[in-house]
N, CA, C and O atoms as a Tinker XYZ file with bonds, in Angstrom:
   504  protein
     1  N     -6.085000  -16.567000    4.843000    73     2
     2  CA    -5.068000  -15.943000    5.628000    64     1     3
     3  C     -5.450000  -16.126000    7.087000    63     2     4     5
     4  O     -6.631000  -16.229000    7.418000    81     3
     5  N     -4.453000  -16.166000    7.956000    73     3     6
     6  CA    -4.688000  -16.250000    9.395000    64     5     7
     7  C     -4.512000  -14.878000   10.014000    63     6     8     9
     8  O     -3.576000  -14.151000    9.680000    81     7
     9  N     -5.421000  -14.524000   10.925000    73     7    10
    10  CA    -5.280000  -13.242000   11.606000    64     9    11
    11  C     -4.398000  -13.404000   12.838000    63    10    12    13
    12  O     -3.848000  -14.483000   13.062000    81    11
    13  N     -4.254000  -12.349000   13.642000    73    11    14
    14  CA    -3.367000  -12.373000   14.812000    64    13    15
    15  C     -3.769000  -13.444000   15.825000    63    14    16    17
    16  O     -2.917000  -13.955000   16.551000    81    15
    17  N     -5.049000  -13.785000   15.881000    73    15    18
    18  CA    -5.528000  -14.819000   16.798000    64    17    19
    19  C     -5.506000  -16.212000   16.192000    63    18    20    21
    20  O     -6.075000  -17.144000   16.761000    81    19
    21  N     -4.859000  -16.363000   15.048000    73    19    22
    22  CA    -4.748000  -17.631000   14.318000    64    21    23
    23  C     -6.096000  -18.160000   13.844000    63    22    24    25
    24  O     -6.292000  -19.368000   13.716000    81    23
    25  N     -7.030000  -17.230000   13.583000    73    23    26
    26  CA    -8.315000  -17.609000   13.015000    64    25    27
    27  C     -8.281000  -17.326000   11.516000    63    26    28    29
    28  O     -7.639000  -16.378000   11.064000    81    27
    29  N     -8.971000  -18.150000   10.766000    73    27    30
    30  CA    -9.016000  -17.995000    9.318000    64    29    31
    31  C     -9.744000  -16.714000    8.954000    63    30    32    33
    32  O    -10.845000  -16.460000    9.443000    81    31
    33  N     -9.140000  -15.915000    8.108000    73    31    34
    34  CA    -9.728000  -14.668000    7.632000    64    33    35
    35  C     -9.799000  -14.765000    6.109000    63    34    36    37
    36  O     -8.784000  -14.999000    5.453000    81    35
    37  N    -10.972000  -14.588000    5.556000    73    35    38
    38  CA   -11.143000  -14.728000    4.117000    64    37    39
    39  C    -10.931000  -13.370000    3.451000    63    38    40    41
    40  O    -11.452000  -12.349000    3.901000    81    39
    41  N    -10.161000  -13.384000    2.380000    73    39    42
    42  CA    -9.885000  -12.158000    1.630000    64    41    43
    43  C    -10.527000  -12.279000    0.256000    63    42    44    45
    44  O    -10.572000  -13.360000   -0.332000    81    43
    45  N    -11.019000  -11.154000   -0.245000    73    43    46
    46  CA   -11.654000  -11.134000   -1.552000    64    45    47
    47  C    -10.886000  -10.200000   -2.471000    63    46    48    49
    48  O    -10.829000   -8.993000   -2.234000    81    47
    49  N    -10.297000  -10.755000   -3.516000    73    47    50
    50  CA    -9.596000   -9.940000   -4.494000    64    49    51
    51  C    -10.424000   -9.823000   -5.776000    63    50    52    53
    52  O     -9.873000   -9.635000   -6.860000    81    51
    53  N    -11.734000   -9.935000   -5.646000    73    51    54
    54  CA   -12.616000   -9.919000   -6.796000    64    53    55
    55  C    -12.846000   -8.551000   -7.414000    63    54    56    57
    56  O    -13.287000   -8.462000   -8.560000    81    55
    57  N    -12.557000   -7.484000   -6.680000    73    55    58
    58  CA   -12.748000   -6.143000   -7.211000    64    57    59
    59  C    -11.473000   -5.752000   -7.949000    63    58    60    61
    60  O    -10.444000   -5.490000   -7.327000    81    59
    61  N    -11.544000   -5.714000   -9.252000    73    59    62
    62  CA   -10.374000   -5.409000  -10.065000    64    61    63
    63  C    -10.797000   -4.558000  -11.254000    63    62    64    65
    64  O    -11.977000   -4.480000  -11.596000    81    63
    65  N     -9.821000   -3.930000  -11.866000    73    63    66
    66  CA   -10.106000   -3.098000  -13.027000    64    65    67
    67  C     -9.008000   -3.316000  -14.054000    63    66    68    69
    68  O     -7.825000   -3.324000  -13.716000    81    67
    69  N     -9.399000   -3.491000  -15.292000    73    67    70
    70  CA    -8.435000   -3.607000  -16.377000    64    69    71
    71  C     -8.200000   -2.194000  -16.920000    63    70    72    73
    72  O     -9.144000   -1.500000  -17.299000    81    71
    73  N     -6.937000   -1.780000  -16.952000    73    71    74
    74  CA    -6.615000   -0.437000  -17.419000    64    73    75
    75  C     -6.757000   -0.331000  -18.928000    63    74    76    77
    76  O     -6.232000   -1.159000  -19.672000    81    75
    77  N     -7.465000    0.689000  -19.369000    73    75    78
    78  CA    -7.588000    0.946000  -20.800000    64    77    79
    79  C     -6.369000    1.719000  -21.299000    63    78    80    81
    80  O     -5.960000    1.565000  -22.450000    81    79
    81  N     -5.792000    2.546000  -20.435000    73    79    82
    82  CA    -4.598000    3.324000  -20.766000    64    81    83
    83  C     -3.489000    2.978000  -19.801000    63    82    84    85
    84  O     -3.400000    1.851000  -19.314000    81    83
    85  N     -2.642000    3.956000  -19.530000    73    83    86
    86  CA    -1.529000    3.685000  -18.624000    64    85    87
    87  C     -1.867000    4.001000  -17.167000    63    86    88    89
    88  O     -1.193000    3.510000  -16.261000    81    87
    89  N     -2.904000    4.814000  -16.927000    73    87    90
    90  CA    -3.277000    5.183000  -15.563000    64    89    91
    91  C     -4.782000    5.224000  -15.394000    63    90    92    93
    92  O     -5.544000    5.282000  -16.360000    81    91
    93  N     -5.186000    5.192000  -14.126000    73    91    94
    94  CA    -6.589000    5.337000  -13.773000    64    93    95
    95  C     -6.686000    6.197000  -12.521000    63    94    96    97
    96  O     -5.696000    6.376000  -11.813000    81    95
    97  N     -7.865000    6.727000  -12.246000    73    95    98
    98  CA    -8.086000    7.522000  -11.045000    64    97    99
    99  C     -9.205000    6.907000  -10.211000    63    98   100   101
   100  O     -9.740000    7.565000   -9.319000    81    99
   101  N     -9.561000    5.675000  -10.484000    73    99   102
   102  CA   -10.631000    5.000000   -9.764000    64   101   103
   103  C    -10.218000    4.744000   -8.325000    63   102   104   105
   104  O     -9.137000    4.214000   -8.064000    81   103
   105  N    -11.078000    5.119000   -7.397000    73   103   106
   106  CA   -10.841000    4.857000   -5.983000    64   105   107
   107  C    -11.704000    3.676000   -5.580000    63   106   108   109
   108  O    -12.922000    3.802000   -5.453000    81   107
   109  N    -11.079000    2.543000   -5.380000    73   107   110
   110  CA   -11.805000    1.374000   -4.913000    64   109   111
   111  C    -10.834000    0.493000   -4.138000    63   110   112   113
   112  O     -9.654000    0.395000   -4.477000    81   111
   113  N    -11.341000   -0.135000   -3.111000    73   111   114
   114  CA   -10.514000   -1.033000   -2.330000    64   113   115
   115  C    -10.667000   -0.816000   -0.839000    63   114   116   117
   116  O    -11.334000    0.118000   -0.395000    81   115
   117  N    -10.044000   -1.688000   -0.082000    73   115   118
   118  CA   -10.060000   -1.622000    1.367000    64   117   119
   119  C     -9.125000   -0.502000    1.816000    63   118   120   121
   120  O     -7.979000   -0.457000    1.367000    81   119
   121  N     -9.572000    0.400000    2.684000    73   119   122
   122  CA    -8.745000    1.548000    3.069000    64   121   123
   123  C     -7.312000    1.212000    3.484000    63   122   124   125
   124  O     -6.388000    1.925000    3.094000    81   123
   125  N     -7.101000    0.160000    4.255000    73   123   126
   126  CA    -5.750000   -0.208000    4.710000    64   125   127
   127  C     -4.836000   -0.618000    3.558000    63   126   128   129
   128  O     -3.614000   -0.599000    3.712000    81   127
   129  N     -5.397000   -0.985000    2.416000    73   127   130
   130  CA    -4.622000   -1.512000    1.302000    64   129   131
   131  C     -4.330000   -0.466000    0.224000    63   130   132   133
   132  O     -3.609000   -0.759000   -0.729000    81   131
   133  N     -4.871000    0.736000    0.355000    73   131   134
   134  CA    -4.724000    1.752000   -0.685000    64   133   135
   135  C     -3.322000    2.360000   -0.687000    63   134   136   137
   136  O     -2.790000    2.719000    0.364000    81   135
   137  N     -2.740000    2.469000   -1.861000    73   135   138
   138  CA    -1.419000    3.078000   -2.035000    64   137   139
   139  C     -1.549000    4.601000   -1.954000    63   138   140   141
   140  O     -2.639000    5.141000   -2.140000    81   139
   141  N     -0.439000    5.292000   -1.677000    73   139   142
   142  CA    -0.490000    6.757000   -1.554000    64   141   143
   143  C     -1.090000    7.456000   -2.766000    63   142   144   145
   144  O     -1.885000    8.383000   -2.611000    81   143
   145  N     -0.718000    7.021000   -3.981000    73   143   146
   146  CA    -1.227000    7.709000   -5.165000    64   145   147
   147  C     -2.726000    7.533000   -5.350000    63   146   148   149
   148  O     -3.365000    8.354000   -6.008000    81   147
   149  N     -3.304000    6.465000   -4.777000    73   147   150
   150  CA    -4.757000    6.275000   -4.827000    64   149   151
   151  C     -5.416000    7.232000   -3.836000    63   150   152   153
   152  O     -6.382000    7.915000   -4.175000    81   151
   153  N     -4.896000    7.276000   -2.623000    73   151   154
   154  CA    -5.451000    8.148000   -1.588000    64   153   155
   155  C     -5.376000    9.616000   -2.005000    63   154   156   157
   156  O     -6.306000   10.385000   -1.762000    81   155
   157  N     -4.265000    9.998000   -2.632000    73   155   158
   158  CA    -4.061000   11.403000   -3.015000    64   157   159
   159  C     -4.655000   11.752000   -4.377000    63   158   160   161
   160  O     -4.474000   12.869000   -4.862000    81   159
   161  N     -5.367000   10.802000   -5.003000    73   159   162
   162  CA    -6.017000   11.004000   -6.310000    64   161   163
   163  C     -5.052000   11.547000   -7.361000    63   162   164   165
   164  O     -5.377000   12.485000   -8.089000    81   163
   165  N     -3.868000   10.950000   -7.431000    73   163   166
   166  CA    -2.852000   11.401000   -8.387000    64   165   167
   167  C     -2.832000   10.572000   -9.667000    63   166   168   169
   168  O     -2.017000   10.822000  -10.555000    81   167
   169  N     -3.696000    9.617000   -9.765000    73   167   170
   170  CA    -3.640000    8.688000  -10.881000    64   169   171
   171  C     -2.664000    7.581000  -10.523000    63   170   172   173
   172  O     -1.636000    7.828000   -9.893000    81   171
   173  N     -2.985000    6.373000  -10.923000    73   171   174
   174  CA    -2.130000    5.258000  -10.560000    64   173   175
   175  C     -2.155000    4.189000  -11.639000    63   174   176   177
   176  O     -3.027000    4.177000  -12.507000    81   175
   177  N     -1.178000    3.293000  -11.566000    73   175   178
   178  CA    -1.074000    2.196000  -12.520000    64   177   179
   179  C     -0.902000    0.896000  -11.743000    63   178   180   181
   180  O     -1.282000    0.812000  -10.575000    81   179
   181  N     -0.334000   -0.110000  -12.387000    73   179   182
   182  CA    -0.194000   -1.433000  -11.779000    64   181   183
   183  C      0.716000   -1.451000  -10.564000    63   182   184   185
   184  O      0.691000   -2.428000   -9.816000    81   183
   185  N      1.519000   -0.417000  -10.329000    73   183   186
   186  CA     2.427000   -0.391000   -9.179000    64   185   187
   187  C      1.663000   -0.452000   -7.854000    63   186   188   189
   188  O      2.204000   -0.917000   -6.851000    81   187
   189  N      0.415000    0.013000   -7.843000    73   187   190
   190  CA    -0.360000   -0.038000   -6.600000    64   189   191
   191  C     -0.628000   -1.480000   -6.183000    63   190   192   193
   192  O     -0.904000   -1.741000   -5.012000    81   191
   193  N     -0.551000   -2.416000   -7.121000    73   191   194
   194  CA    -0.744000   -3.824000   -6.778000    64   193   195
   195  C      0.373000   -4.337000   -5.880000    63   194   196   197
   196  O      0.134000   -5.172000   -5.008000    81   195
   197  N      1.596000   -3.840000   -6.088000    73   195   198
   198  CA     2.700000   -4.227000   -5.208000    64   197   199
   199  C      2.438000   -3.745000   -3.794000    63   198   200   201
   200  O      2.661000   -4.468000   -2.823000    81   199
   201  N      1.963000   -2.514000   -3.693000    73   199   202
   202  CA     1.632000   -1.953000   -2.383000    64   201   203
   203  C      0.563000   -2.821000   -1.721000    63   202   204   205
   204  O      0.702000   -3.212000   -0.562000    81   203
   205  N     -0.503000   -3.117000   -2.463000    73   203   206
   206  CA    -1.610000   -3.898000   -1.914000    64   205   207
   207  C     -1.168000   -5.308000   -1.528000    63   206   208   209
   208  O     -1.702000   -5.874000   -0.574000    81   207
   209  N     -0.214000   -5.882000   -2.238000    73   207   210
   210  CA     0.309000   -7.196000   -1.877000    64   209   211
   211  C      1.166000   -7.110000   -0.616000    63   210   212   213
   212  O      1.192000   -8.048000    0.182000    81   211
   213  N      1.857000   -6.008000   -0.435000    73   211   214
   214  CA     2.687000   -5.831000    0.754000    64   213   215
   215  C      1.887000   -5.791000    2.040000    63   214   216   217
   216  O      2.378000   -6.219000    3.085000    81   215
   217  N      0.653000   -5.280000    1.983000    73   215   218
   218  CA    -0.167000   -5.154000    3.187000    64   217   219
   219  C     -0.490000   -6.521000    3.799000    63   218   220   221
   220  O     -0.239000   -6.699000    4.991000    81   219
   221  N     -1.036000   -7.503000    3.054000    73   219   222
   222  CA    -1.301000   -8.787000    3.703000    64   221   223
   223  C     -0.018000   -9.527000    4.110000    63   222   224   225
   224  O     -0.021000  -10.262000    5.098000    81   223
   225  N      1.078000   -9.340000    3.360000    73   223   226
   226  CA     2.338000   -9.962000    3.763000    64   225   227
   227  C      2.787000   -9.412000    5.115000    63   226   228   229
   228  O      3.211000  -10.163000    5.993000    81   227
   229  N      2.689000   -8.099000    5.270000    73   227   230
   230  CA     3.040000   -7.467000    6.546000    64   229   231
   231  C      2.087000   -7.956000    7.638000    63   230   232   233
   232  O      2.505000   -8.321000    8.737000    81   231
   233  N      0.799000   -7.952000    7.303000    73   231   234
   234  CA    -0.235000   -8.329000    8.266000    64   233   235
   235  C     -0.066000   -9.775000    8.744000    63   234   236   237
   236  O     -0.265000  -10.072000    9.922000    81   235
   237  N      0.303000  -10.671000    7.824000    73   235   238
   238  CA     0.505000  -12.074000    8.199000    64   237   239
   239  C      1.702000  -12.231000    9.125000    63   238   240   241
   240  O      1.708000  -13.116000    9.980000    81   239
   241  N      2.708000  -11.392000    8.971000    73   239   242
   242  CA     3.903000  -11.504000    9.782000    64   241   243
   243  C      3.779000  -10.745000   11.094000    63   242   244   245
   244  O      4.199000  -11.243000   12.138000    81   243
   245  N      3.205000   -9.540000   11.054000    73   243   246
   246  CA     3.129000   -8.683000   12.248000    64   245   247
   247  C      1.840000   -8.866000   13.042000    63   246   248   249
   248  O      1.822000   -8.644000   14.252000    81   247
   249  N      0.758000   -9.271000   12.369000    73   247   250
   250  CA    -0.529000   -9.420000   13.051000    64   249   251
   251  C     -1.378000   -8.161000   13.025000    63   250   252   253
   252  O     -2.514000   -8.172000   13.498000    81   251
   253  N     -0.841000   -7.076000   12.478000    73   251   254
   254  CA    -1.588000   -5.822000   12.340000    64   253   255
   255  C     -1.267000   -5.216000   10.977000    63   254   256   257
   256  O     -0.229000   -5.530000   10.395000    81   255
   257  N     -2.140000   -4.352000   10.458000    73   255   258
   258  CA    -1.821000   -3.672000    9.205000    64   257   259
   259  C     -0.617000   -2.744000    9.403000    63   258   260   261
   260  O     -0.394000   -2.265000   10.515000    81   259
   261  N      0.157000   -2.483000    8.356000    73   259   262
   262  CA     1.360000   -1.662000    8.497000    64   261   263
   263  C      1.099000   -0.212000    8.898000    63   262   264   265
   264  O      1.958000    0.416000    9.518000    81   263
   265  N     -0.051000    0.321000    8.563000    73   263   266
   266  CA    -0.365000    1.718000    8.880000    64   265   267
   267  C     -1.593000    1.780000    9.770000    63   266   268   269
   268  O     -2.476000    2.613000    9.568000    81   267
   269  N     -1.642000    0.901000   10.748000    73   267   270
   270  CA    -2.815000    0.778000   11.605000    64   269   271
   271  C     -3.092000    2.063000   12.350000    63   270   272   273
   272  O     -2.181000    2.747000   12.817000    81   271
   273  N     -4.375000    2.377000   12.450000    73   271   274
   274  CA    -4.847000    3.519000   13.234000    64   273   275
   275  C     -6.268000    3.206000   13.688000    63   274   276   277
   276  O     -6.970000    2.415000   13.059000    81   275
   277  N     -6.682000    3.830000   14.780000    73   275   278
   278  CA    -8.035000    3.620000   15.292000    64   277   279
   279  C     -9.097000    4.037000   14.288000    63   278   280   281
   280  O    -10.136000    3.391000   14.153000    81   279
   281  N     -8.818000    5.125000   13.587000    73   279   282
   282  CA    -9.777000    5.669000   12.631000    64   281   283
   283  C     -9.171000    5.636000   11.229000    63   282   284   285
   284  O     -7.989000    5.935000   11.064000    81   283
   285  N     -9.977000    5.271000   10.203000    73   283   286
   286  CA    -9.452000    5.181000    8.832000    64   285   287
   287  C     -8.755000    6.452000    8.344000    63   286   288   289
   288  O     -7.766000    6.362000    7.617000    81   287
   289  N     -9.243000    7.622000    8.722000    73   287   290
   290  CA    -8.620000    8.865000    8.258000    64   289   291
   291  C     -7.199000    9.016000    8.806000    63   290   292   293
   292  O     -6.338000    9.596000    8.146000    81   291
   293  N     -6.952000    8.495000   10.011000    73   291   294
   294  CA    -5.604000    8.535000   10.576000    64   293   295
   295  C     -4.668000    7.658000    9.745000    63   294   296   297
   296  O     -3.525000    8.032000    9.486000    81   295
   297  N     -5.155000    6.500000    9.334000    73   295   298
   298  CA    -4.348000    5.606000    8.490000    64   297   299
   299  C     -4.080000    6.279000    7.150000    63   298   300   301
   300  O     -2.977000    6.173000    6.616000    81   299
   301  N     -5.067000    6.963000    6.608000    73   299   302
   302  CA    -4.891000    7.649000    5.319000    64   301   303
   303  C     -3.884000    8.786000    5.406000    63   302   304   305
   304  O     -3.303000    9.175000    4.393000    81   303
   305  N     -3.672000    9.318000    6.590000    73   303   306
   306  CA    -2.643000   10.344000    6.773000    64   305   307
   307  C     -1.258000    9.711000    6.865000    63   306   308   309
   308  O     -0.273000   10.316000    6.441000    81   307
   309  N     -1.173000    8.505000    7.411000    73   307   310
   310  CA     0.105000    7.807000    7.573000    64   309   311
   311  C      0.613000    7.214000    6.255000    63   310   312   313
   312  O      1.816000    7.223000    5.994000    81   311
   313  N     -0.285000    6.706000    5.437000    73   311   314
   314  CA     0.099000    5.981000    4.216000    64   313   315
   315  C      0.928000    6.828000    3.256000    63   314   316   317
   316  O      1.977000    6.356000    2.818000    81   315
   317  N      0.520000    8.069000    2.895000    73   315   318
   318  CA     1.332000    8.834000    1.939000    64   317   319
   319  C      2.757000    9.134000    2.408000    63   318   320   321
   320  O      3.654000    9.307000    1.584000    81   319
   321  N      2.969000    9.195000    3.711000    73   319   322
   322  CA     4.306000    9.436000    4.237000    64   321   323
   323  C      5.186000    8.212000    3.987000    63   322   324   325
   324  O      6.390000    8.345000    3.768000    81   323
   325  N      4.593000    7.034000    4.020000    73   323   326
   326  CA     5.313000    5.807000    3.685000    64   325   327
   327  C      6.210000    5.263000    4.762000    63   326   328   329
   328  O      6.987000    4.346000    4.500000    81   327
   329  N      6.133000    5.799000    5.980000    73   327   330
   330  CA     6.976000    5.268000    7.054000    64   329   331
   331  C      6.288000    4.064000    7.672000    63   330   332   333
   332  O      5.173000    4.165000    8.183000    81   331
   333  N      6.955000    2.934000    7.620000    73   331   334
   334  CA     6.424000    1.722000    8.232000    64   333   335
   335  C      7.487000    1.151000    9.159000    63   334   336   337
   336  O      8.652000    1.030000    8.781000    81   335
   337  N      7.077000    0.801000   10.371000    73   335   338
   338  CA     7.997000    0.189000   11.325000    64   337   339
   339  C      8.033000   -1.306000   11.063000    63   338   340   341
   340  O      6.996000   -1.968000   11.036000    81   339
   341  N      9.229000   -1.827000   10.873000    73   339   342
   342  CA     9.380000   -3.257000   10.637000    64   341   343
   343  C      9.769000   -3.916000   11.961000    63   342   344   345
   344  O     10.868000   -3.684000   12.465000    81   343
   345  N      8.874000   -4.742000   12.534000    73   343   346
   346  CA     9.186000   -5.398000   13.804000    64   345   347
   347  C     10.462000   -6.240000   13.707000    63   346   348   349
   348  O     10.768000   -6.800000   12.654000    81   347
   349  N     11.194000   -6.319000   14.808000    73   347   350
   350  CA    12.465000   -7.047000   14.846000    64   349   351
   351  C     12.288000   -8.518000   14.477000    63   350   352   353
   352  O     13.182000   -9.114000   13.878000    81   351
   353  N     11.140000   -9.110000   14.827000    73   351   354
   354  CA    10.950000  -10.539000   14.549000    64   353   355
   355  C     10.747000  -10.846000   13.057000    63   354   356   357
   356  O     10.703000  -12.013000   12.669000    81   355
   357  N     10.623000   -9.805000   12.219000    73   355   358
   358  CA    10.478000  -10.024000   10.777000    64   357   359
   359  C     11.729000  -10.678000   10.195000    63   358   360   361
   360  O     11.632000  -11.473000    9.260000    81   359
   361  N     12.877000  -10.360000   10.727000    73   359   362
   362  CA    14.112000  -10.858000   10.134000    64   361   363
   363  C     14.444000  -10.043000    8.897000    63   362   364   365
   364  O     13.723000   -9.108000    8.545000    81   363
   365  N     15.520000  -10.396000    8.250000    73   363   366
   366  CA    16.014000   -9.617000    7.116000    64   365   367
   367  C     15.114000   -9.729000    5.886000    63   366   368   369
   368  O     14.712000   -8.707000    5.330000    81   367
   369  N     14.795000  -10.930000    5.457000    73   367   370
   370  CA    14.052000  -11.101000    4.198000    64   369   371
   371  C     12.658000  -10.487000    4.210000    63   370   372   373
   372  O     12.357000   -9.672000    3.339000    81   371
   373  N     11.782000  -10.848000    5.175000    73   371   374
   374  CA    10.449000  -10.228000    5.164000    64   373   375
   375  C     10.509000   -8.721000    5.382000    63   374   376   377
   376  O      9.735000   -7.980000    4.777000    81   375
   377  N     11.415000   -8.260000    6.235000    73   375   378
   378  CA    11.522000   -6.833000    6.500000    64   377   379
   379  C     11.928000   -6.061000    5.263000    63   378   380   381
   380  O     11.336000   -5.024000    4.965000    81   379
   381  N     12.924000   -6.541000    4.536000    73   379   382
   382  CA    13.376000   -5.867000    3.318000    64   381   383
   383  C     12.304000   -5.925000    2.231000    63   382   384   385
   384  O     12.094000   -4.949000    1.511000    81   383
   385  N     11.628000   -7.065000    2.113000    73   383   386
   386  CA    10.564000   -7.194000    1.124000    64   385   387
   387  C      9.485000   -6.150000    1.382000    63   386   388   389
   388  O      9.055000   -5.465000    0.454000    81   387
   389  N      9.042000   -6.020000    2.637000    73   387   390
   390  CA     8.009000   -5.035000    2.950000    64   389   391
   391  C      8.491000   -3.622000    2.710000    63   390   392   393
   392  O      7.732000   -2.801000    2.195000    81   391
   393  N      9.721000   -3.310000    3.063000    73   391   394
   394  CA    10.238000   -1.955000    2.825000    64   393   395
   395  C     10.193000   -1.629000    1.337000    63   394   396   397
   396  O      9.865000   -0.504000    0.961000    81   395
   397  N     10.519000   -2.601000    0.487000    73   395   398
   398  CA    10.511000   -2.372000   -0.956000    64   397   399
   399  C      9.090000   -2.207000   -1.485000    63   398   400   401
   400  O      8.862000   -1.418000   -2.402000    81   399
   401  N      8.133000   -2.941000   -0.920000    73   399   402
   402  CA     6.755000   -2.846000   -1.393000    64   401   403
   403  C      6.080000   -1.557000   -0.962000    63   402   404   405
   404  O      5.145000   -1.101000   -1.620000    81   403
   405  N      6.542000   -0.957000    0.140000    73   403   406
   406  CA     5.923000    0.262000    0.641000    64   405   407
   407  C      6.698000    1.508000    0.266000    63   406   408   409
   408  O      6.615000    2.517000    0.966000    81   407
   409  N      7.448000    1.462000   -0.820000    73   407   410
   410  CA     8.140000    2.665000   -1.281000    64   409   411
   411  C      7.104000    3.637000   -1.824000    63   410   412   413
   412  O      6.088000    3.231000   -2.387000    81   411
   413  N      7.370000    4.910000   -1.649000    73   411   414
   414  CA     6.455000    5.942000   -2.113000    64   413   415
   415  C      7.251000    7.068000   -2.747000    63   414   416   417
   416  O      8.459000    7.160000   -2.527000    81   415
   417  N      6.618000    7.915000   -3.517000    73   415   418
   418  CA     7.309000    8.985000   -4.226000    64   417   419
   419  C      6.808000   10.373000   -3.836000    63   418   420   421
   420  O      7.063000   11.342000   -4.552000    81   419
   421  N      6.124000   10.480000   -2.751000    73   419   422
   422  CA     5.515000   11.753000   -2.381000    64   421   423
   423  C      6.446000   12.624000   -1.562000    63   422   424   425
   424  O      7.285000   12.105000   -0.826000    81   423
   425  N      6.315000   13.958000   -1.676000    73   423   426
   426  CA     7.140000   14.865000   -0.876000    64   425   427
   427  C      7.004000   14.528000    0.604000    63   426   428   429
   428  O      5.895000   14.319000    1.095000    81   427
   429  N      8.098000   14.474000    1.297000    73   427   430
   430  CA     8.087000   14.138000    2.719000    64   429   431
   431  C      8.130000   12.646000    2.974000    63   430   432   433
   432  O      8.242000   12.216000    4.123000    81   431
   433  N      8.044000   11.851000    1.924000    73   431   434
   434  CA     8.097000   10.402000    2.089000    64   433   435
   435  C      9.513000    9.990000    2.475000    63   434   436   437
   436  O     10.481000   10.699000    2.198000    81   435
   437  N      9.612000    8.843000    3.113000    73   435   438
   438  CA    10.899000    8.399000    3.625000    64   437   439
   439  C     11.502000    7.277000    2.794000    63   438   440   441
   440  O     12.357000    6.546000    3.293000    81   439
   441  N     11.095000    7.121000    1.569000    73   439   442
   442  CA    11.645000    6.063000    0.729000    64   441   443
   443  C     11.605000    6.464000   -0.740000    63   442   444   445
   444  O     10.999000    7.472000   -1.102000    81   443
   445  N     12.244000    5.678000   -1.568000    73   443   446
   446  CA    12.276000    5.909000   -3.015000    64   445   447
   447  C     11.010000    5.342000   -3.650000    63   446   448   449
   448  O     10.329000    4.534000   -3.018000    81   447
   449  N     10.668000    5.740000   -4.887000    73   447   450
   450  CA     9.448000    5.246000   -5.527000    64   449   451
   451  C      9.519000    3.766000   -5.892000    63   450   452   453
   452  O     10.593000    3.217000   -6.142000    81   451
   453  N      8.334000    3.131000   -5.916000    73   451   454
   454  CA     8.224000    1.756000   -6.402000    64   453   455
   455  C      8.418000    1.771000   -7.901000    63   454   456   457
   456  O      8.093000    2.763000   -8.553000    81   455
   457  N      8.932000    0.712000   -8.456000    73   455   458
   458  CA     9.054000    0.605000   -9.908000    64   457   459
   459  C      7.650000    0.654000  -10.505000    63   458   460   461
   460  O      6.785000   -0.136000  -10.126000    81   459
   461  N      7.426000    1.556000  -11.415000    73   459   462
   462  CA     6.115000    1.690000  -12.049000    64   461   463
   463  C      5.227000    2.725000  -11.395000    63   462   464   465
   464  O      4.170000    3.055000  -11.934000    81   463
   465  N      5.631000    3.251000  -10.236000    73   463   466
   466  CA     4.814000    4.273000   -9.585000    64   465   467
   467  C      4.811000    5.535000  -10.435000    63   466   468   469
   468  O      5.831000    5.894000  -11.023000    81   467
   469  N      3.677000    6.203000  -10.500000    73   467   470
   470  CA     3.536000    7.387000  -11.336000    64   469   471
   471  C      3.917000    8.611000  -10.518000    63   470   472   473
   472  O      3.205000    8.955000   -9.574000    81   471
   473  N      5.042000    9.294000  -10.854000    73   471   474
   474  CA     5.442000   10.470000  -10.074000    64   473   475
   475  C      4.469000   11.616000  -10.230000    63   474   476   477
   476  O      3.841000   11.770000  -11.278000    81   475
   477  N      4.343000   12.427000   -9.178000    73   475   478
   478  CA     3.418000   13.564000   -9.172000    64   477   479
   479  C      3.693000   14.509000  -10.335000    63   478   480   481
   480  O      2.757000   15.080000  -10.895000    81   479
   481  N      4.960000   14.685000  -10.709000    73   479   482
   482  CA     5.309000   15.637000  -11.753000    64   481   483
   483  C      4.811000   15.216000  -13.142000    63   482   484   485
   484  O      4.765000   16.039000  -14.057000    81   483
   485  N      4.436000   13.929000  -13.303000    73   483   486
   486  CA     3.967000   13.491000  -14.614000    64   485   487
   487  C      2.458000   13.466000  -14.717000    63   486   488   489
   488  O      1.913000   12.963000  -15.700000    81   487
   489  N      1.764000   14.008000  -13.705000    73   487   490
   490  CA     0.315000   14.045000  -13.742000    64   489   491
   491  C     -0.187000   14.910000  -14.864000    63   490   492   493
   492  O      0.423000   15.920000  -15.217000    81   491
   493  N     -1.293000   14.507000  -15.414000    73   491   494
   494  CA    -1.946000   15.363000  -16.409000    64   493   495
   495  C     -3.345000   15.658000  -15.886000    63   494   496   497
   496  O     -3.822000   15.010000  -14.954000    81   495
   497  N     -3.977000   16.617000  -16.479000    73   495   498
   498  CA    -5.316000   17.001000  -16.013000    64   497   499
   499  C     -6.391000   16.022000  -16.375000    63   498   500   501
   500  O     -7.524000   16.181000  -15.919000    81   499
   501  N     -6.101000   14.999000  -17.184000    73   499   502
   502  CA    -7.176000   14.088000  -17.585000    64   501   503
   503  C     -7.195000   12.849000  -16.780000    63   502   504
   504  O     -8.042000   11.983000  -16.998000    81   503
């Protein structure tokens, strides 16, 4: 991938987990790429992969992460809300694609849930 300065940036997708059931609560990954349900420890499934794919797509087009903040905790506060500004130069297709990938289902969120996202109301104690 190319960063904002057009320098090659290497990405590693080697950290993965095969789900034994329908959900997991494992917290692993780069902070900027974590979906709301991972950050909020609500249990998650394969839908978080769409979120994680949306981050580099946004980053390649905008030059910055979608929920950029000086400090990681600030980004973690922005992510569950799900509000992402789509720069005008994105055009219709990339902008709509990113909006769909960053859908969230949390109270106060500004979008509808991603297909496959696990709603808070279906959480179990295990």
